C-alpha positions, 0 to 999 in steps of 0.5 A: 500500500502507498504510504505517504506518512511512514508508520501511520496506517490510519492516515495512510489508509485515508490517503489511499482511499482518496486517491483510489476514489477520484482524488488527484495526487497533486491536490492530495499532496498539497493537503498532506504536505503541511501535516507530514511532521504531525503524522509521526506523532500517531493517528490521534494527534493532529486530526484537527490540523488534518481537517484544516489542511484538507478543507483548505484544498477543498475550499480552493476547489469549490471556489474554482468550481463556482467560477467555472459554473458562472462561466458556463463550464459545467462539467469542469465545475462538477468535477471540482465539486466532486473532488472537494466533496471527496477530500472533505469526506475523508478529512471529516472521517478522521475527526473525533466524535466530540469535535464541535465542528464535525457536523458543520463540515459534514453539512458542507460536503453534503452541499458540495455533493449535491452541486456535483450531482446537479452538474455532472450526474443527473442519474444520481439523486438524493432519496430517503428510506422510511425506517421506524418513524425516521428516514435513512438518507441515501443516494440512488444511481439509476442504470441507463435502462429503458425499464426496471433494472436489477438493484444493489443496496450498498451499505457502508461500515463503521466510519464511512458514509454514502459519500465515500460509497459514491466517490468509490465509483462502484455505483457507476460500475454497476450502472454500466452493467445495467444495475441500479445502486441504492447507497444508504447511510445505515444507523450508526453512519453518515447523516443517520448518525450525525443528524438523526441520532440513529445508532447501530444494532446487531439486528441489521435485518431491520434496516434491510427490510426497510430498504427492500420495502422502499425499493419495491415502491420504485418503478425502475426496480425489478422486484425479484432482483434486489441484492445487498453488498456491505463493505468493512463492518458492512461485511457483518451487516450484509450477511446478517441481513441476508440470513433473515431478509429472504427477499434479497436475491444475493449477498456480498461481504466486501471484507469478511467481518465474521466476528467483529466482537473478537476484533474489538477485544484484539484492539483492546490488546493493541493487536491489529490496526484501527480504521480511524483515529480516536477509535474508542470514542468513535465506536461508542458514538456509533453504537450509542454506548457511554462506557467501554465495558457495556460496548464490549459486551454488546459487541460480542453479539456482532458475530456470524456464527450460527447466522451465515448458515441461514443464507440461502442465496448466492454469497460472495466473500471478498477479502485481502490477504494483508487486511490489517484490520480483519483477520483473513481467517474470518473469510474462510470461516464465513465461507465454510459456514455458508453451507446453504448458499446455492452458490458461495464463493471466496475470493482472496486478493493477493499482494501480487495482484493488488487489493490485499489491504482492507476492503481492497483500498490499495487497488479499489478498482480491481476489487470493485470490478470483480464484485460488479462482474460477479453481481452482473453474472448472478443477475443475468 
């Protein structure tokens, strides 16, 4: 994996994710260069400076985009708004849950994201999924089909948002294969957490049912061809949901988070890498807990033992052989236990080919296209 900040895995992961989601190396370098020395002090130190430096580059881009828009250069403007959104999304992800400016930065990136949609991607619209008296904010990318199309529900993980999912380009890979994508801020992520106070839970089939219910009201969705993909912690969320929500036609675990509770105990012992700075504050925020002991007890139930056996649809498990967050053995465990899937597949990405890091962030396009091709084959 490209390591701009030697020895700082968390910051490096953000840089790599940005570059592999449409960021330009010159702009990322200008954002990172002023904070290189801070990176040597660990992932938690300097995150406010990280935000300020990346936001400065993003706001310069937004200013340029506004000038381009005024001059009628709409494609150029939209591209700059999109990159600015990407940079703010990655920097906001790094902030403490207690940061007083976090929601303001998030609202700013939402506004810029909408500008990008309006100018360069009218096929993607902002939608909302009704859920237990509230709404799950989401983006829907429509495939260029003349009628109803198969649809994938895409879920994020512990610290990503629907803006990260959109920037990854995965929805456009699916659209090119005739497949719609619904990118959802699940409880515990994105707007659902920041603005609505919806926290995560073990029973992810609850919001899977809400997503399917919503899609069944859409004229551009084929009812029998709705699948579910989850990356990172979504590698627990999605298989859990597919085990119990039987209207789903397929499932992909993009990172085999088979026993996330055990991962938390490893992190207490400082084994493995954390995905974000200020880690324990972040997980307590996501799961709606106030003390670590209660959280660790709850996390023990975030486990797919006795669950994946209930998956009765095609099931793809993708994992990197050098995933420093989630042990590779969990991918094998999910595969071995998914005995009732009619077509199960385990794909391990190697360092030699790329995609070997967490959810393949070191070679995102390689992993994405593999998953997109598999989905297209199942929906054919």
